[in-house]
C-alpha positions as CSV (number, residue, x, y, z in Angstrom):
1,M,-17.9,16.3,-7.2
2,A,-18.6,12.8,-5.9
3,R,-19.3,12.7,-2.2
4,S,-17.0,9.6,-1.9
5,E,-14.2,8.8,-4.3
6,V,-10.9,7.0,-4.7
7,V,-8.0,9.0,-6.1
8,L,-5.0,7.1,-7.5
9,L,-2.2,9.4,-6.4
10,G,0.6,7.2,-7.8
11,T,0.5,3.9,-9.7
12,A,4.0,2.7,-10.2
13,G,5.2,-0.5,-8.5
14,G,8.6,-1.4,-7.3
15,P,11.7,0.4,-6.1
16,R,12.4,2.2,-9.4
17,L,12.0,5.9,-10.5
18,R,9.5,6.2,-13.3
19,A,9.2,9.0,-15.8
20,N,5.4,8.8,-16.2
21,R,4.1,7.5,-12.9
22,A,4.6,8.4,-9.2
23,G,5.1,5.7,-6.6
24,V,2.2,3.8,-5.3
25,S,-0.2,5.7,-3.2
26,S,-4.0,6.2,-3.1
27,A,-6.5,8.4,-1.4
28,V,-10.1,7.8,-0.2
29,V,-12.2,10.9,0.2
30,V,-15.4,10.6,2.1
31,D,-17.5,13.8,2.4
32,G,-14.4,15.9,2.6
33,A,-12.4,13.7,5.0
34,L,-9.2,12.3,3.6
35,Y,-7.6,8.9,4.1
36,L,-4.3,7.7,2.5
37,V,-3.2,4.2,1.6
38,D,0.6,3.8,1.2
39,F,3.2,6.5,0.7
40,G,5.3,5.7,-2.5
41,Y,7.7,8.3,-3.8
42,G,6.0,11.6,-4.6
43,A,2.8,10.8,-2.7
44,C,2.7,14.1,-0.9
45,R,3.2,16.1,-4.1
46,Q,0.5,14.0,-5.7
47,V,-1.9,15.0,-2.9
48,K,-1.2,18.6,-3.8
49,L,-1.7,18.0,-7.5
50,A,-5.0,16.2,-6.8
51,G,-6.2,19.3,-5.0
52,L,-6.6,17.5,-1.6
53,D,-6.0,19.1,1.7
54,F,-3.7,17.7,4.4
55,G,-5.7,19.6,6.9
56,R,-8.6,17.1,6.2
57,L,-6.4,14.1,6.7
58,R,-7.7,11.7,9.3
59,A,-5.7,8.5,8.9
60,G,-3.1,6.8,6.8
61,F,-2.6,3.0,6.2
62,V,0.5,1.1,5.1
63,T,0.0,-2.3,3.5
64,H,3.5,-3.5,4.1
65,L,7.0,-2.3,4.8
66,H,8.7,-2.3,1.3
67,S,10.3,1.0,0.5
68,D,8.1,1.7,-2.6
69,H,5.2,1.9,-0.2
70,L,6.9,4.1,2.4
71,A,9.4,6.4,0.6
72,D,7.4,9.5,1.1
73,L,6.2,8.9,4.6
74,A,8.7,11.3,6.2
75,N,7.5,14.0,3.9
76,L,4.0,13.7,5.4
77,L,5.4,15.6,8.4
78,L,8.4,17.4,7.0
79,F,6.5,19.0,4.2
80,G,3.0,18.5,5.5
81,W,3.9,20.9,8.3
82,Y,3.8,23.7,5.7
83,E,0.9,22.3,3.7
84,N,-1.9,22.7,6.3
85,L,-1.2,19.5,8.3
86,E,-1.2,21.6,11.4
87,A,-4.9,22.3,10.8
88,V,-5.8,18.8,12.1
89,T,-7.8,18.9,15.3
90,A,-6.6,15.5,16.5
91,P,-3.5,13.5,15.6
92,V,-3.7,11.7,12.3
93,R,-3.8,7.9,12.9
94,L,-1.1,6.1,11.0
95,V,-1.5,2.3,10.9
96,G,0.9,-0.3,9.6
97,P,2.3,-3.8,10.0
98,G,4.2,-4.9,13.1
99,S,7.5,-6.7,12.9
100,R,7.8,-10.1,11.2
101,G,10.2,-11.1,14.0
102,A,13.3,-12.7,12.6
103,V,14.9,-11.8,9.3
104,P,13.6,-14.0,6.4
105,P,15.7,-16.8,5.0
106,A,18.1,-15.7,2.3
107,A,17.3,-16.5,-1.3
108,P,19.5,-19.3,-2.9
109,G,23.0,-17.9,-3.4
110,A,22.5,-14.9,-1.2
111,D,24.7,-14.1,1.9
112,E,22.8,-15.4,5.0
113,A,25.1,-13.2,7.2
114,A,24.3,-9.9,5.4
115,V,22.1,-7.9,7.9
116,V,21.7,-4.2,8.3
117,S,21.1,-2.9,11.9
118,P,21.6,-6.3,13.5
119,E,20.4,-4.9,16.9
120,R,17.0,-4.2,15.3
121,P,16.9,-5.9,11.9
122,M,13.1,-6.0,11.3
123,P,11.4,-3.0,12.9
124,G,7.7,-2.8,12.7
125,F,5.8,0.3,11.5
126,T,5.9,2.2,14.7
127,D,9.6,1.6,15.2
128,L,10.2,2.6,11.6
129,V,8.4,5.9,12.0
130,D,10.3,6.6,15.3
131,G,13.5,5.9,13.3
132,L,12.5,8.5,10.7
133,W,11.9,11.2,13.4
134,R,15.3,10.3,14.9
135,A,17.0,10.6,11.5
136,F,15.5,14.0,10.8
137,A,15.8,15.3,14.4
138,T,18.1,18.2,13.4
139,D,15.5,19.5,11.0
140,I,12.6,18.8,13.3
141,N,14.1,20.4,16.4
142,D,15.2,23.4,14.5
143,R,11.7,24.0,13.0
144,L,10.0,23.4,16.4
145,R,12.0,26.3,17.8
146,D,12.6,28.6,14.8
147,N,9.3,28.2,12.9
148,H,7.0,27.6,15.9
149,R,5.8,24.2,14.4
150,R,3.6,21.9,16.4
151,H,5.3,18.8,17.8
152,P,5.1,15.7,15.6
153,S,3.2,13.8,18.4
154,D,0.4,16.5,18.1
155,L,0.0,15.7,14.4
156,L,0.7,12.0,13.9
157,A,-0.1,9.0,16.1
158,T,1.3,5.6,14.9
159,S,0.3,2.1,15.8
160,D,1.1,-1.4,14.7
161,I,-1.7,-3.7,13.5
162,T,-2.3,-6.5,16.0
163,L,-3.5,-9.7,14.5
164,P,-6.4,-11.5,16.3
165,D,-5.2,-14.2,18.7
166,E,-6.8,-17.0,16.6
167,V,-4.8,-16.2,13.5
168,R,-1.9,-18.6,13.1
169,F,0.5,-16.3,11.2
170,D,3.9,-17.7,10.4
171,P,6.0,-15.3,8.2
172,D,8.1,-18.1,6.8
173,A,5.7,-21.1,6.6
174,D,2.2,-19.5,6.3
175,A,2.2,-15.7,5.8
176,A,-1.5,-15.5,4.8
177,P,-3.4,-18.3,6.6
178,A,-7.2,-18.5,6.0
179,M,-8.9,-15.9,8.2
180,Q,-11.7,-13.4,8.4
181,P,-11.2,-9.6,8.1
182,F,-10.8,-7.7,11.3
183,P,-11.2,-4.0,12.2
184,V,-8.2,-1.6,12.3
185,Y,-9.9,1.8,12.3
186,A,-13.3,3.5,12.4
187,D,-14.7,7.0,12.6
188,D,-18.0,8.7,11.6
189,R,-17.1,8.4,7.9
190,V,-15.5,5.0,7.4
191,A,-14.9,1.6,8.9
192,V,-11.5,0.1,7.8
193,S,-10.8,-3.7,8.0
194,A,-7.7,-5.7,7.1
195,I,-6.7,-9.2,6.1
196,L,-3.3,-10.9,5.5
197,V,-2.3,-11.4,1.9
198,Q,0.5,-13.3,0.2
199,H,3.6,-11.2,-0.3
200,A,6.2,-13.4,1.5
201,P,8.9,-13.1,2.4
202,M,7.7,-9.6,3.2
203,A,5.3,-10.3,6.0
204,P,3.0,-9.4,7.5
205,A,1.4,-7.8,4.4
206,Y,-2.2,-6.5,4.4
207,A,-5.1,-5.6,2.2
208,F,-7.6,-3.0,3.4
209,R,-11.3,-2.5,3.0
210,F,-13.0,0.9,3.5
211,D,-16.7,0.7,4.1
212,T,-18.3,4.1,3.5
213,P,-21.9,5.4,3.4
214,D,-21.5,5.5,-0.4
215,G,-20.0,2.0,-1.0
216,A,-16.9,-0.1,-0.3
217,V,-13.4,0.0,-1.8
218,V,-10.7,-2.6,-1.2
219,F,-6.9,-2.1,-1.8
220,S,-5.1,-5.3,-2.4
221,G,-1.6,-4.2,-1.4
222,D,1.1,-6.3,-2.9
223,T,0.0,-9.9,-3.2
224,G,0.0,-13.0,-5.2
225,P,-3.3,-14.6,-5.9
226,C,-4.8,-15.1,-2.4
227,D,-8.1,-16.5,-1.1
228,N,-8.0,-14.0,1.8
229,L,-8.3,-11.1,-0.7
230,V,-11.4,-12.6,-2.2
231,T,-12.8,-12.9,1.3
232,L,-12.1,-9.2,2.0
233,A,-13.3,-8.0,-1.4
234,T,-16.6,-10.0,-1.7
235,G,-19.4,-7.6,-2.5
236,A,-17.2,-4.5,-2.7
237,D,-18.0,-1.8,-5.2
238,V,-14.3,-1.1,-6.2
239,L,-11.2,-3.3,-6.0
240,V,-7.9,-1.5,-6.5
241,H,-5.5,-4.3,-7.3
242,E,-1.8,-4.5,-8.0
243,V,-0.8,-6.1,-11.4
244,I,2.3,-7.5,-13.1
245,D,2.9,-8.3,-16.7
246,E,3.9,-11.9,-16.5
247,Q,5.1,-12.0,-20.1
248,W,7.5,-9.1,-19.3
249,V,8.8,-11.1,-16.3
250,A,9.3,-14.2,-18.5
251,R,11.2,-12.1,-21.1
252,H,13.5,-10.5,-18.5
253,Y,14.1,-13.3,-16.1
254,G,12.8,-16.6,-17.5
255,D,16.1,-17.8,-18.8
256,A,18.2,-16.4,-15.9
257,T,20.9,-18.7,-14.5
258,D,22.5,-16.2,-12.1
259,P,21.2,-16.0,-8.5
260,V,19.9,-12.5,-8.8
261,G,17.9,-13.3,-11.9
262,R,16.5,-16.5,-10.4
263,A,15.5,-14.6,-7.2
264,M,13.8,-11.9,-9.2
265,L,11.8,-14.5,-11.2
266,A,10.7,-16.3,-8.0
267,H,9.6,-13.0,-6.4
268,H,7.7,-11.6,-9.3
269,T,5.8,-14.9,-10.0
270,T,4.8,-15.7,-6.4
271,A,4.5,-12.4,-4.6
272,H,2.6,-10.5,-7.3
273,T,-0.5,-11.1,-9.5
274,A,-0.5,-11.6,-13.2
275,I,-2.9,-9.7,-15.5
276,S,-5.3,-12.5,-16.1
277,D,-5.5,-13.4,-12.4
278,T,-6.5,-9.9,-11.4
279,G,-9.7,-10.3,-13.5
280,R,-10.3,-13.8,-12.1
281,I,-10.0,-12.5,-8.5
282,A,-12.4,-9.6,-9.1
283,E,-14.9,-11.8,-10.8
284,K,-14.8,-14.3,-7.9
285,A,-15.3,-11.5,-5.4
286,G,-18.2,-10.1,-7.4
287,V,-16.9,-6.5,-7.4
288,R,-18.5,-4.0,-9.7
289,T,-15.2,-2.2,-10.7
290,L,-11.7,-3.5,-11.0
291,V,-9.0,-0.8,-10.9
292,L,-5.4,-1.8,-11.8
293,H,-2.5,0.0,-10.2
294,H,1.0,-0.7,-8.9
295,F,2.1,-1.6,-12.4
296,V,5.2,-3.7,-12.9
297,P,6.8,-2.6,-15.1
298,G,5.6,1.0,-14.8
299,E,6.5,1.7,-18.4
300,I,6.1,-0.8,-21.3
301,D,6.0,-0.5,-25.1
302,R,3.0,-2.6,-25.7
303,P,0.9,-2.8,-22.6
304,R,-1.5,-5.7,-22.1
305,W,-3.3,-4.5,-19.0
306,H,-6.7,-4.5,-20.7
307,E,-6.5,-8.3,-20.9
308,A,-7.7,-8.4,-17.3
309,G,-11.1,-7.7,-18.7
310,D,-11.1,-11.0,-20.5
311,H,-11.7,-12.7,-17.2
312,F,-13.9,-10.0,-15.5
313,S,-17.5,-9.1,-16.4
314,G,-17.6,-5.7,-14.6
315,R,-16.0,-2.4,-15.3
316,L,-12.2,-2.4,-15.8
317,V,-10.1,0.8,-15.1
318,V,-6.5,0.7,-16.2
319,G,-5.3,3.2,-13.6
320,A,-3.2,6.3,-14.2
321,D,-1.8,8.8,-11.8
322,L,-4.5,11.2,-10.5
323,D,-7.4,9.2,-11.8
324,R,-10.6,9.6,-9.7
325,I,-13.1,6.8,-9.3
326,P,-16.4,7.8,-7.6
327,L,-18.1,5.4,-5.2
328,P,-21.7,4.8,-5.9
329,R,-24.3,6.2,-3.5
């Protein structure tokens, strides 16, 4: 077994249920220590199928607050309780984006007044997790008393990512200004840094880099082509990058005249990365291996994912659930 490796737990992108792929989630394993990136639907089950141990979990990282990256987060506690999470000797650090502030402008034709939870319409990561515990309080309080479970605060410690003061982030006008990576976590196995990427209007959105004794791996998160990602990934051994089939997008939304179709076209073409561009980004960053995941669509009759290799001179991996990619020593 490799000392350090990336495990693709789930590789489907978007808020849809796929027959052949779990929701987007990845693991980094460094000399037995476990780190998770995103919690798409089924992530906790995929940890189990991959033979990984929640008792070795040290930290989890959320790239942004879209549901397809968060759907299984509550299960980390609710089911992790019974899957050895209580073996952790210190609370697992959970790190994610803070609030964007105000709600984003509505897409053309959408209702500007439509807001859920107007008293707190854009909670950041810490508030989101607190809301999950409140929502499941009946279950949690019952199991604390009836099953002698450890309190959630003994197992999980959440924090919002704080941007450096010099970064001029504006969620509406400039969601990914040019910047340098900055640290968000470190222990004796890894150092994790982050940078803003272009997934507006969902903002802030981050990519993460894990530097380990065996090499470096970068996770793009959801993003359109973005110079910040190249900055973060330069010299990395592995780049795990989202991908969208732009021809599929054109077939489904290119002729749309209704507001929903036009909004979907705008989102897919500006907030995600086409197949060829993933190869160009990896080539520009000089990474050794490009791994595609977060596939949109998750299922397709004639996949074109291999075409990323037309623009990349390194090794290309078209990811599948439970693939393992070792980091070089």
